[in-house]
C-alpha positions in Angstrom: 0.3 0.0 0.0 1.5 3.0 -0.6 0.4 4.9 2.3 2.0 2.4 4.2 5.5 2.8 2.4 4.9 6.8 3.3 4.3 6.3 6.8 8.0 4.8 6.8 10.7 6.9 7.9 13.8 4.4 6.4 13.9 1.3 4.8 17.0 -1.1 4.6 17.9 -4.1 2.2 20.7 -6.6 2.9 23.0 -6.6 -0.3 26.8 -8.9 -0.9 27.9 -5.7 -0.8 26.2 -4.7 3.1 23.3 -2.6 3.7 21.8 -0.3 1.2 20.0 2.2 3.4 17.4 4.6 1.7 15.6 7.2 3.9 12.5 9.1 3.1 13.5 12.7 3.7 9.6 13.2 3.3 8.6 11.1 6.5 11.7 11.9 8.4 10.4 15.8 7.5 7.0 14.7 9.0 8.3 13.1 11.8 10.5 16.3 13.0 7.8 18.4 12.5 5.2 16.3 14.6 7.9 16.6 17.4 8.0 20.6 17.0 4.1 20.6 17.7 5.1 18.6 20.6 7.7 20.5 22.1 5.8 23.4 21.5 2.9 22.3 23.5 5.2 21.7 25.7 6.8 24.8 26.0 3.0 26.3 26.2 2.0 24.4 29.2 5.2 25.3 30.7 4.7 29.3 30.5 0.9 29.1 31.5 1.8 27.2 34.5 4.0 29.8 35.3 1.5 33.0 34.8 -1.2 30.5 36.6 1.0 29.7 39.3 1.7 33.3 40.2 -1.5 34.7 39.8 -3.2 37.2 41.1 0.4 38.7 40.0 2.5 38.1 36.9 5.9 37.2 36.2 6.7 40.8 34.9 5.6 42.3 39.0 8.3 40.2 40.2 11.6 42.9 37.7 8.8 45.6 39.7 9.5 44.5 42.7 13.8 43.8 41.9 13.8 47.2 41.1 12.1 48.6 43.9 13.9 47.2 46.6 17.2 48.1 44.4 16.0 51.7 44.0 15.8 51.7 47.7 19.2 50.4 48.7 20.7 52.8 45.9 18.8 55.7 48.1 20.5 54.3 51.3 17.4 53.2 52.6 16.7 49.6 53.7 13.0 48.5 53.2 14.2 44.8 54.2 15.1 45.9 58.0 17.9 43.7 57.8 17.1 40.6 56.1 19.2 41.4 53.6 22.3 41.7 55.6 20.9 38.3 57.5 20.5 36.8 54.1 24.5 37.5 52.7 26.0 36.3 56.0 24.6 32.8 55.6 25.7 32.8 51.2 28.5 30.3 51.2 31.7 32.5 50.8 33.3 32.6 47.2 36.3 34.2 45.8 34.2 35.4 42.6 32.1 37.6 44.3 32.8 40.7 45.4 30.8 42.7 48.5 28.6 44.3 46.2 27.8 41.0 44.2 26.9 39.6 47.3 24.7 42.2 48.3 22.8 42.0 45.0 22.5 38.4 44.9 20.8 38.9 48.8 18.8 41.8 47.6 17.4 39.2 44.4 16.9 36.2 47.4 14.7 38.8 49.3 12.8 40.3 46.4 11.9 36.9 45.0 10.8 36.0 48.8 9.0 39.2 49.1 7.2 38.4 45.7 6.2 35.3 46.6 4.8 36.2 50.0 2.8 39.1 48.3 1.4 36.3 45.5 0.2 34.2 48.7 -1.5 37.6 50.2 -3.2 38.4 47.2 -4.6 35.1 47.0 -5.3 34.8 50.1 -7.1 37.9 50.1 -9.3 36.9 47.1 -10.1 33.3 48.3 -11.9 35.7 51.1 -13.2 38.0 48.9 -14.9 35.5 46.8 -16.0 33.6 49.7 -18.4 36.1 50.3 -21.9 35.5 48.8 -24.2 38.0 50.1 -23.8 39.9 47.0 -26.3 37.0 45.0 -29.1 37.8 47.7 -29.0 41.7 47.1 -31.4 43.0 44.0 -29.2 44.1 41.3 -31.0 47.8 41.5 -30.2 48.0 45.5 -26.6 46.4 46.2 -25.3 47.9 49.2 -22.5 50.5 49.9 -20.9 47.3 51.3 -21.0 45.0 48.5 -20.4 48.2 45.7 -17.0 48.3 48.1 -16.4 44.7 47.6 -16.9 44.5 43.9 -14.0 47.3 43.6 -11.6 44.9 45.9 -12.6 42.0 43.7 -11.9 44.1 40.6 -8.5 45.2 42.4 -7.4 41.7 43.4 -8.3 40.1 39.9 -5.7 40.9 38.2 -5.0 41.4 34.5 -6.0 38.9 31.3 -6.2 35.2 33.6 -6.0 32.1 31.5 -9.0 29.4 31.6 -7.3 28.2 34.5 -5.7 31.5 36.9 -8.7 31.5 39.5 -9.0 28.0 40.6 -6.0 28.8 43.3 -8.0 31.5 44.4 -11.4 29.4 45.0 -12.6 28.8 48.1 -13.7 25.1 49.2 -17.3 23.8 49.6 -18.3 24.6 52.9 -20.3 21.9 54.6 -24.0 22.6 56.2 -24.8 22.2 59.6 -26.9 19.1 60.9 -29.2 21.5 61.6 -29.7 23.7 58.8 -29.9 20.9 56.5 -32.2 18.7 58.7 -34.6 22.0 58.6 -34.2 23.0 54.8 -35.3 18.7 54.2 -38.6 19.1 56.0 -39.3 22.4 54.5 -38.8 20.4 50.9 -41.4 17.3 51.2 -43.4 18.7 53.8 -45.9 19.3 50.2 -45.8 15.9 49.3 -47.0 14.4 53.0 -49.7 13.8 54.7 -49.8 14.7 58.3 -48.7 10.9 59.6 -46.0 11.0 57.0 -44.4 14.1 58.3 -44.6 13.7 61.7 -42.5 10.0 60.8 -40.2 12.0 58.8 -40.1 14.3 61.6 -38.9 12.1 64.2 -36.1 10.3 61.8 -34.5 13.5 61.1 -34.4 14.6 64.5 -33.4 10.7 65.4 -30.5 11.2 63.2 -29.7 15.2 63.9 -29.0 13.8 67.5 -27.3 10.5 67.3 -25.7 9.1 64.1 -25.9 12.8 62.8 -22.9 14.2 64.1 -20.6 11.5 64.2 -20.9 11.6 60.3 -20.2 15.6 60.1 -17.3 14.9 61.9 -15.7 13.1 59.4 -17.3 15.1 56.4 -15.5 18.0 58.0 -12.1 16.1 58.3 -12.5 15.3 54.7 -13.5 19.1 53.9 -9.9 20.2 55.5 -8.4 18.2 53.5 -9.7 17.7 49.8 -10.5 20.7 47.4 -13.8 19.5 47.7 -15.9 16.9 50.1 -18.4 16.5 47.5 -17.1 15.8 43.4 -14.7 12.9 44.0 -17.3 10.6 45.8 -20.3 12.2 43.3 -18.2 11.2 40.4 -17.8 7.9 41.7 -20.4 6.7 43.4 -23.0 8.7 41.2 -21.5 8.1 37.7 -18.6 5.5 37.4 -19.9 2.4 40.1 -22.8 2.9 38.3 -23.5 -0.9 36.2 -26.9 -0.1 34.4 -26.4 0.9 30.8 -25.2 4.4 30.5 -26.6 5.1 27.1 -30.3 7.1 28.3 -29.6 6.4 31.6 -26.7 9.1 31.9 -25.0 10.1 28.5 -27.3 13.2 27.6 -27.4 14.9 23.8 -26.7 18.7 21.9 -29.2 19.5 19.5 -27.9 21.5 15.7 -29.6 24.7 14.4 -33.1 24.4 14.9 -34.3 26.3 11.3 -30.4 26.5 9.5 -28.6 23.7 7.9 -25.6 25.5 6.8 -24.5 22.5 4.0 -26.0 19.6 3.0 -23.3 17.5 2.1 -22.4 15.7 5.3 -18.5 15.5 4.6 -18.3 19.2 4.3 -20.4 19.7 7.7 -18.3 17.4 9.4 -15.2 18.7 7.6 -16.1 22.4 9.2 -17.2 21.2 12.4 -14.5 18.7 13.1 -12.1 21.5 12.2 -13.5 24.0 14.5 -14.0 20.8 17.9 -10.1 21.0 16.9 -9.6 24.7 16.9 -11.3 25.4 20.5 -9.2 22.2 21.8 -6.2 24.2 20.5 -7.2 27.1 22.6 -8.2 24.9 25.5 -4.8 23.4 25.6 -3.1 27.4 25.4 -5.9 28.2 27.8 -7.1 30.8 26.3 -10.5 30.7 26.7 -11.8 33.5 29.0 -12.3 31.9 33.0 -16.2 31.3 33.3 -18.1 33.9 35.3 -21.1 34.0 37.2 -23.7 35.5 34.0 -23.2 39.2 33.9 -20.5 39.7 37.1 -17.0 39.7 37.6 -17.2 36.7 39.7 -15.2 33.7 38.6 -16.2 29.6 38.2 -14.4 26.6 38.6 -13.0 25.7 35.1 -11.8 21.9 36.1 -14.1 19.9 34.4 -12.6 21.5 31.0 -9.4 19.1 31.7 -11.0 16.4 30.5 -12.6 17.3 27.7 -11.0 15.3 24.6 -9.0 12.4 24.6 -11.0 11.0 27.4 -12.5 8.1 27.7 -14.4 6.1 30.6 -13.1 2.7 31.1 -15.3 -0.2 32.4 -14.4 -2.3 34.8 -16.7 -5.4 36.6 -17.2 -3.0 40.1 -16.4 0.5 38.9 -15.7 2.0 36.1 -12.7 4.6 35.4 -11.7 7.4 33.5 -8.5 7.7 31.3 -7.4 11.0 29.9 -4.2 11.4 27.4 -2.5 14.3 26.9 -2.6 14.6 23.0 -4.2 12.7 20.5 -3.4 13.4 16.9 -6.7 11.3 15.5 -10.5 11.3 15.6 -11.9 7.6 15.5 -14.9 7.9 13.0 -17.5 5.2 12.4 -19.7 4.3 9.2 -21.9 1.3 8.4 -20.6 -1.0 10.9 -17.1 -0.1 10.2 -14.4 1.9 12.3 -11.7 4.4 11.2 -8.7 6.2 12.2 -8.5 9.7 10.5 -5.5 12.2 11.4 -6.1 15.5 11.7 -2.6 16.7 11.9 -0.1 16.4 9.1 3.3 17.8 9.3 2.6 19.3 12.5 -0.1 21.2 11.5 -4.0 21.1 11.9 -6.0 20.0 8.7 -7.6 22.5 7.0 -11.5 21.7 6.6 -11.3 21.2 2.7 -8.4 18.5 4.2 -11.1 16.3 6.6 -14.0 16.6 4.4 -11.9 14.7 2.0 -10.9 12.3 4.2 -14.3 11.9 5.5 -15.2 11.9 2.1 -13.3 8.7 1.3 -14.7 7.0 4.1 -18.2 8.1 3.3 -17.2 6.8 -0.4 -15.6 3.1 0.5 -18.2 0.6 0.0 -16.2 -2.6 2.1 -18.0 -4.7 4.5 -17.7 -5.0 8.1 -15.4 -8.0 9.6 -17.0 -10.4 11.2 -18.3 -9.0 15.1 -17.3 -5.2 13.9 -20.6 -3.7 13.4 -22.4 -4.2 15.9 -19.1 -3.9 18.4 -20.2 -0.1 19.9 -23.3 -1.4 21.4 -21.1 -3.5 24.1 -20.4 0.6 25.1 -24.8 0.4 25.3 -25.6 -2.0 27.0 -24.7 -3.2 31.0 -21.5 -2.2 32.0 -20.0 -5.5 34.0 -20.3 -7.8 30.8 -18.8 -5.1 28.8 -15.8 -5.2 31.4 -15.6 -8.5 31.5 -15.5 -9.3 27.6 -13.1 -6.0 27.2 -10.7 -8.1 29.9 -11.3 -11.4 27.2 -11.4 -10.0 24.1 -9.5 -6.9 24.0 -6.3 -7.1 25.9 -4.0 -8.1 23.1 -3.1 -8.5 19.4 -5.1 -6.3 16.8 -8.2 -5.8 19.1 -6.2 -4.6 21.7 -4.9 -1.8 19.2 -8.0 -1.0 17.4 -9.0 -0.4 20.6 -7.0 1.8 22.1 -7.0 4.2 18.7 -10.9 4.4 19.5 -9.9 5.2 23.5 -7.1 7.6 22.6 -8.7 9.7 19.9 -9.6 13.5 20.0 -13.4 12.0 19.9 -15.8 9.5 18.3 -17.3 10.8 14.9 -20.4 8.8 13.8 -20.9 9.4 10.2 -24.9 8.5 10.1 -26.8 7.9 7.0 -30.1 9.2 7.7 -31.5 12.5 7.7 -32.9 14.3 10.9 -34.1 17.7 12.1 -37.0 19.2 11.0 -38.6 17.4 8.0 -41.6 16.8 5.7 -45.2 17.4 6.5 -44.8 17.0 10.2 -41.8 18.7 11.4 -42.9 18.3 15.1 -42.1 14.6 14.7 -39.3 14.7 12.6 -37.8 16.7 16.1 -38.9 14.2 18.0 -37.4 11.4 16.0 -34.3 13.6 15.8 -33.9 13.8 19.7 -34.2 10.0 20.2 -31.4 9.3 17.7 -29.1 11.7 19.4 -30.1 10.0 22.5 -29.3 6.6 21.6 -29.1 6.2 18.2 -29.2 1.9 16.6 -27.4 1.6 20.5 -24.8 0.0 18.1 -23.2 3.2 16.0 -22.2 5.9 19.1 -19.1 4.4 21.5 -21.1 6.2 24.5 -18.0 5.7 26.5 -15.9 8.7 24.8 -16.1 12.3 26.5 -18.0 12.7 23.5 -19.4 11.1 20.1 -19.7 13.5 17.1 -22.8 12.8 14.9 -23.2 13.5 11.3 -26.0 13.0 9.1 -26.7 12.3 5.5 -28.8 15.7 4.9 -25.8 17.6 6.9 -27.8 17.8 10.5 -25.2 17.4 13.5 -25.6 16.5 17.0 -23.6 15.5 19.8 -23.8 12.4 22.4 -21.9 13.6 26.2 -20.9 11.2 28.7 -21.8 12.8 31.9 -19.0 11.7 34.7 -16.6 13.6 33.1 -18.4 16.9 33.2 -21.6 18.9 33.5 -23.6 19.7 30.6 -22.8 23.1 30.9 -19.1 22.4 29.8 -20.1 20.5 26.7 -22.7 23.0 26.0 -20.0 25.9 25.9 -18.1 24.1 23.8 -20.9 22.9 20.9 -21.7 27.1 21.2 -18.1 27.6 19.5 -18.5 24.8 17.5 -21.7 26.1 16.2 -20.7 29.6 15.6 -17.3 29.1 14.0 -18.7 26.3 11.5 -21.5 29.2 10.5 -19.7 32.7 10.8 -16.0 31.8 10.5 -15.4 29.3 8.5 -18.3 29.1 6.5 -18.8 27.2 3.3 -18.4 27.9 -0.8 -21.6 28.5 -3.2 -21.3 24.4 -3.9 -21.7 23.5 -0.1 -18.1 22.5 0.5 -15.4 23.3 3.4 -12.9 26.0 2.0 -9.0 25.7 1.6 -6.5 24.3 0.1 -5.6 20.3 0.0 -1.9 18.7 0.2 -2.4 15.5 -1.5 0.5 13.8 0.7 -1.6 13.4 3.8 -2.1 10.0 4.6 -6.0 8.8 3.5 -7.8 7.6 6.9 -7.2 3.8 8.2 -9.2 1.0 8.6 -9.3 -0.6 11.9 -8.9 -4.2 11.9 -10.2 -7.1 14.0 -10.4 -10.3 15.2 -13.5 -10.9 17.4 -14.8 -14.6 18.1 -17.9 -16.4 18.2 -17.9 -16.1 21.8 -17.8 -12.3 21.4 -19.6 -11.8 19.0 -22.4 -13.7 21.6 -22.1 -10.9 24.2 -22.3 -8.0 21.5 -25.4 -9.4 20.9 -26.5 -9.5 24.6 -25.6 -6.2 25.0 -27.4 -4.5 21.9 -31.2 -6.6 22.8 -30.2 -5.0 26.6 -29.6 -1.6 24.9 -32.8 -1.8 22.1 -35.4 -2.7 25.1 -33.9 0.6 27.2 -33.7 2.9 24.0 -37.0 1.5 22.2 -39.1 1.9 25.8 -37.9 6.3 25.4 -40.7 8.6 24.6 -39.1 11.7 23.7 -40.7 15.4 23.0 -39.2 18.6 21.5 -40.8 21.6 20.8 -40.2 25.4 20.2 -42.1 27.7 22.5 -42.5 31.3 20.6 -44.9 32.3 21.7 -43.2 34.7 24.5 -39.6 34.4 25.9 -37.2 35.8 28.1 -37.8 39.3 27.3 -41.9 39.5 28.3 -40.9 37.5 31.6 -38.5 39.7 32.8 -41.1 42.7 32.3 -42.9 41.0 34.4 -39.4 41.4 36.9 -40.1 37.7 37.5 -36.7 35.4 37.2 -37.0 33.6 34.0 -36.2 30.3 35.4 -38.4 30.6 38.4 -40.8 31.6 35.6 -40.7 28.1 34.1 -40.3 25.8 37.0 -43.4 26.9 38.6 -44.9 26.6 34.8 -43.6 22.9 35.2 -45.1 22.3 38.8 -48.2 23.7 37.3 -47.9 21.2 34.4 -47.2 17.9 36.6 -50.1 18.9 38.7 -52.6 18.7 36.1 -50.9 15.7 34.3 -50.9 13.9 37.3 -52.9 15.4 39.7 -50.3 15.4 42.6 -47.5 17.1 43.4 -43.5 15.4 43.1 -40.5 15.6 44.2 -38.2 17.5 41.8 -34.7 17.9 41.2 -33.7 21.0 39.4 -29.8 20.8 38.4 -27.8 23.9 40.0 -24.1 24.8 39.6 -21.5 24.7 42.4 -18.9 25.8 40.5 -18.3 29.5 42.7 -16.0 26.8 44.6 -13.3 25.1 43.5 -13.9 21.6 41.8 -17.5 21.7 42.1 -20.1 20.2 40.0 -24.0 20.7 41.1 -26.3 20.5 43.5 -30.3 20.0 43.6 -32.6 22.5 43.8 -36.0 21.0 44.9 -38.3 23.0 43.0 -41.7 21.5 44.6 -42.0 24.0 47.5 -44.6 25.1 49.9 -45.2 28.0 48.0 -45.0 26.6 44.6 -47.8 23.9 45.5 -50.2 26.9 47.4 -49.8 28.9 44.1 -50.8 25.7 42.0 -53.5 24.6 43.7 -54.9 28.0 43.7 -54.8 28.3 40.3 -56.6 25.3 40.1 -59.4 26.2 42.2 -60.6 28.2 39.6 -62.2 30.2 42.9 -59.0 32.4 43.9 -59.3 36.1 42.7 -56.2 37.2 40.3 -54.7 39.8 42.7 -54.5 37.1 44.9 -53.0 34.9 42.1 -50.8 36.6 41.5 -49.3 37.8 45.2 -48.7 33.9 45.4 -47.1 33.4 42.2 -44.5 36.2 43.2 -44.1 34.4 46.2 -43.3 31.0 44.8 -41.1 32.9 42.3 -39.0 34.4 45.0 -38.9 31.1 47.2 -37.7 29.2 44.1 -35.2 31.9 43.4 -34.3 31.5 47.2 -33.5 27.8 47.1 -31.6 28.4 43.4 -29.0 30.6 45.2 -28.6 28.8 48.6 -28.0 25.8 46.5 -25.3 28.0 44.5 -23.7 28.9 47.9 -23.1 25.3 49.0 -26.0 25.4 51.3 -28.2 22.9 49.2 -29.8 19.7 50.9 -28.9 16.6 48.7 -24.9 16.9 48.1 -24.6 17.1 52.1 -27.0 14.0 52.9 -25.6 12.2 50.1 -22.1 12.5 51.3 -23.2 11.9 54.7 -24.7 8.5 53.6 -21.5 7.6 51.9 -19.9 8.3 55.3 -22.0 5.8 57.0 -21.4 3.0 54.6 -17.2 3.5 54.9 -18.5 3.2 59.1 -20.4 -0.1 58.1 -23.7 1.9 60.0 -27.0 2.2 58.9 -28.8 5.2 59.1 -33.2 4.7 58.6 -33.2 8.3 57.9 -30.5 8.2 55.3 -31.5 5.3 53.7 -35.0 6.2 53.3 -33.9 9.8 52.0 -31.6 8.5 49.8 -34.5 6.4 48.0 -36.9 8.5 47.1 -37.2 9.1 43.5 -36.9 12.1 41.4 -40.4 11.9 39.1 -40.1 15.0 37.9 -35.8 16.2 36.6 -35.3 19.6 35.3 -32.3 21.1 33.9 -31.9 24.2 32.0 -29.4 24.4 29.6 -27.8 28.5 29.5 -26.9 30.1 26.8 -23.5 30.9 28.0 -21.4 33.0 24.8 -23.9 35.1 23.3 -21.5 37.4 21.5 -20.6 34.5 18.9 -24.4 34.7 17.6 -25.7 37.2 16.1 -29.7 36.4 16.5 -30.7 40.1 14.8 -29.2 39.7 11.5 -29.5 35.9 11.8 -32.3 34.8 13.9 -32.7 31.7 12.8 -29.1 30.1 13.6 -30.7 29.4 17.1 -29.2 25.9 19.0 -32.6 23.9 20.0 -30.8 22.9 22.9 -30.3 19.1 24.1 -31.9 16.7 26.7 -31.2 13.7 28.7 -33.1 10.6 29.2 -36.1 10.1 32.2 -34.7 9.6 35.5 -37.6 7.8 37.3 -39.3 4.7 35.8 -42.7 6.8 36.1 -41.7 10.1 35.7 -40.2 12.7 33.2 -37.0 14.6 32.4 -37.6 17.8 31.0 -34.9 19.8 29.9 -34.6 23.6 28.0 -32.9 26.5 26.9 -34.1 30.4 27.1 -32.5 31.6 23.2 -32.7 35.4 22.8 -35.8 37.0 24.0 -38.5 35.4 22.1 -38.1 31.5 22.3 -37.8 28.8 24.9 -36.9 25.1 23.6 -38.6 22.2 25.6 -36.9 18.7 25.3 -39.5 15.9 27.4 -38.2 12.7 28.1 -40.4 9.8 29.7 -41.1 5.6 29.5 -43.2 4.5 27.2 -44.2 1.2 29.2 -45.2 3.4 32.4 -48.7 3.9 32.1 -49.0 7.2 34.4 -46.9 9.0 31.6 -46.5 10.1 28.2 -44.2 12.9 26.7 -46.5 14.8 24.4 -49.0 15.1 26.8 -46.6 16.6 29.1 -45.6 19.1 26.5 -49.0 20.5 25.8 -49.1 20.5 29.4 -46.1 22.5 30.0 -47.1 25.0 26.8 -50.8 25.7 28.3 -49.5 26.5 31.9 -46.5 28.9 30.1 -49.7 30.7 28.5 -51.7 30.3 31.3 -48.8 32.1 33.8 -48.7 35.2 31.5 -52.1 35.3 31.0 -51.9 36.3 34.8 -50.3 39.4 34.4 -52.5 42.1 32.1 -50.0 44.4 30.0 -50.6 47.1 27.8 -49.7 46.6 23.7 -46.0 47.5 24.6 -46.0 44.9 27.2 -45.0 47.4 30.1 -47.5 48.0 32.2 -47.8 45.6 34.6 -51.2 45.2 37.2 
């Protein structure tokens, strides 16, 4: 094969005269350029480590301190108060250094120590400033003078031009709430869900826990909080995600959709070329830490960026008892799947990133190939969709050596996984709503054998140019992958663009190696395991009912005119919709973030509150007057905002209880209270996907270039999963999921209730034609 010869740097032949050595100068050049790229990455990492290590100061500030110390010494003053002389006394004797040189060396050492001390002091002050969260509980227009001074101090100590990870060492640790506060908030959260006898029983259990076992578990938890960067995150990752033995497809993984109304090109290979290139541009920015640190929207308050570290070159590895996450420092290829065949596609050549046109050519090569899958290859990816234990045993037995090990390494070490799907998706045909539901199901689970669900994310390209992704959940939460997805969509359409024929732009280098087909040797016994995994996965996938719909009647703009938080508005609408759907309230999960703290991930907002239930009952009674309904609605919205703020600032309920439960298991003690609390099902699980990079999209001139957001599978067998995204001022997109096998749920029915509840809530407010006057 020609490509195999090009990949060899030298060849030799044994002759009677000796060894005839034949060097390939082009291959050696590629090796040199590849090594040069690696060294540049290493130097960039060292540089970024230095800049991040001295933050909030800068490396150049060392020179300023040195000059200041030397200038003061020149003016015959001693800012060190004798320390420079003490350092000089302890310097090793050297005949080559004069007295003046020894003084200079001592001054440099003192200046460096002073500089490091100042860095530690600035970092400590900034950390203390960021530990204050009172600003979150104040109205923006009524900020107190103390908070204004606090904002000024944060600006002063935050330094200039921070890198992605600059704030990490300055973020405070997640505090451990008191047992008393958590018990109180828990009982408040379950009161509307229990009758008097149930509530009295749960109150007795909580009081007994608070008096007896709770303080002992709390002591261990506080000890961990003193030692670890975050007392929740490592246990959350291990016990909630990695130790789960059920399929991660549907149960854990989630999806993201393409633009709702626009497909930039109908050519699948071209769309793949641009978007793969955009993914890798983002990875380059990530490696160089050129991404701006995440901030609380509209503020200068930084959020933790630790979850970005494992975005690329990462794979979940199955284990019999627990899975693990394997992250590789670099990868120069992507793994591609098409029609049951696996390929390695190089995305670098000669130390440079391939252009979109070159990647398009590589993808087109895969699409044009008509070879058949090898025995067992076509359904191989179903192992990642089924239960974890059979996959772990099969991996250990059939993929630990030989060509199977080599091919599996190529997939697991790839930058990410690409699935080329021959189907067409999007808003299609005479029933765009139905096609949008099919699009959601395809992204969530596909055919169960055409996504590598263990990769950090699988990028999916359909034959009509539509795209999407499926993300593994353990390494990061949805806002992290959403940040990447926003960049990719915007870069694809507004920066890279396409030719008039719909192809990618850029020149072609004919010396680039074509894609390499992976080879497998899969015995019949392994094929049987694959078939069983596929059967389990398809039973799960066939039971999922997805409904995705855009809501255009009004959006964030109108809700803000009502002086209501958009998120609180939607959450109350979901409570009203659920009550209408099932005739009762349920334990409701809304995902909130704790990234104000180092290595923070999520916390639960228990959206079903006493206040929201009181409003829903009044709304459905048809007997309460409009003014009273508005009062109850505002109380419910304010309560929801309060709960959300408490969760964000480390005063949530569920992560604390979860960690107390983990400690009890380590100690081998049983708690009836914790066992019952952690077994309560979340029959309504909700999450908002925030738009984080509004500046990348021009919704005024390009209103159709809007993402539909993404969704996830139902958490409870008889419950709903609801994801929503607020786009611009006039659009909200909803993703509803449930199980077909449950007689209590119907995603389309619940979607209709959501739509009507939103309309009914806004009708409580009487507005004039400009929607400005409020009664």
